[in-house]
VEXDREN-2710 file (C-alpha; in Angstrom, 1 decimal):
% VEXDREN-2710
k/r/px/py/pz
1/MET/-76.8/-38.8/7.9
2/ARG/-76.7/-36.2/5.5
3/GLU/-79.0/-33.3/5.4
4/TRP/-82.1/-33.6/2.7
5/ASN/-80.3/-30.1/1.2
6/SER/-76.7/-30.7/1.6
7/GLN/-76.3/-31.2/-2.0
8/LEU/-76.9/-26.7/-2.9
9/PRO/-74.9/-24.7/-2.3
10/PRO/-76.2/-21.7/0.4
11/SER/-76.6/-19.4/-2.2
12/SER/-79.5/-21.1/-3.3
13/LEU/-81.9/-20.4/-1.0
14/LEU/-80.5/-16.0/-1.5
15/ILE/-81.6/-17.1/-5.0
16/LEU/-84.8/-18.5/-3.9
17/GLY/-85.9/-15.2/-1.8
18/GLY/-84.6/-12.7/-3.9
19/ILE/-87.3/-14.5/-7.1
20/SER/-90.1/-15.0/-4.4
21/PHE/-89.5/-11.0/-3.0
22/CYS/-89.2/-9.7/-6.7
23/ALA/-92.3/-11.9/-8.1
24/ALA/-93.8/-10.5/-4.4
25/VAL/-93.1/-6.8/-5.4
26/VAL/-94.1/-6.7/-9.4
27/TRP/-97.7/-8.8/-8.5
28/THR/-98.5/-5.9/-6.1
29/PHE/-97.4/-3.4/-8.4
30/ILE/-99.6/-4.7/-11.9
31/GLY/-102.2/-6.0/-10.1
32/LYS/-102.8/-9.3/-10.8
33/THR/-101.3/-12.7/-9.5
34/ARG/-100.9/-16.0/-10.6
35/THR/-102.1/-19.0/-9.1
36/ARG/-102.6/-22.6/-10.2
37/SER/-106.2/-21.8/-10.8
38/GLY/-105.4/-19.1/-13.2
39/TRP/-105.1/-14.8/-12.9
40/VAL/-106.4/-13.2/-9.6
41/TYR/-106.8/-9.4/-9.8
42/ARG/-106.4/-7.0/-7.5
43/ALA/-110.0/-5.4/-8.6
44/LYS/-112.1/-8.7/-8.2
45/GLU/-110.5/-10.5/-5.4
46/PRO/-108.4/-8.2/-3.4
47/ILE/-108.9/-11.4/-0.1
48/VAL/-106.9/-13.6/-2.8
49/PHE/-104.8/-11.4/-4.2
50/TRP/-102.8/-10.2/-0.9
51/LEU/-103.3/-13.7/0.4
52/VAL/-100.8/-14.9/-2.1
53/VAL/-98.9/-11.4/-2.5
54/ALA/-98.2/-12.7/1.5
55/THR/-97.3/-15.9/0.9
56/TYR/-95.1/-14.9/-1.7
57/TYR/-93.0/-12.1/0.6
58/ILE/-93.6/-14.6/3.8
59/GLY/-91.5/-17.2/1.5
60/ALA/-88.6/-14.5/0.1
61/PHE/-88.3/-13.4/4.4
62/PHE/-87.9/-17.7/5.4
63/PHE/-85.4/-18.6/2.3
64/VAL/-83.3/-15.3/3.4
65/GLY/-83.2/-15.7/6.9
66/LEU/-82.5/-20.0/5.9
67/TYR/-79.5/-18.3/4.3
68/CYS/-78.5/-16.5/7.0
69/TYR/-78.4/-18.5/9.8
70/LYS/-76.4/-21.3/7.7
71/ALA/-74.3/-18.8/6.9
72/LEU/-73.8/-18.7/10.4
END
């Protein structure tokens, strides 16, 4: 049986990780993030803001780690 992501090139994981990391860095510096319900500002809702930003950092770490795992 083929893997679910066998059609994707391994570099796509690295690209997704890079995009996720860049988005997290930009949102950290500008102080607002985009969610499904709209914009969340660091000054108004700090806990939600940092949860969203942390999710993007963790996603970037996951995608880059998965890329490194598949490259070996």
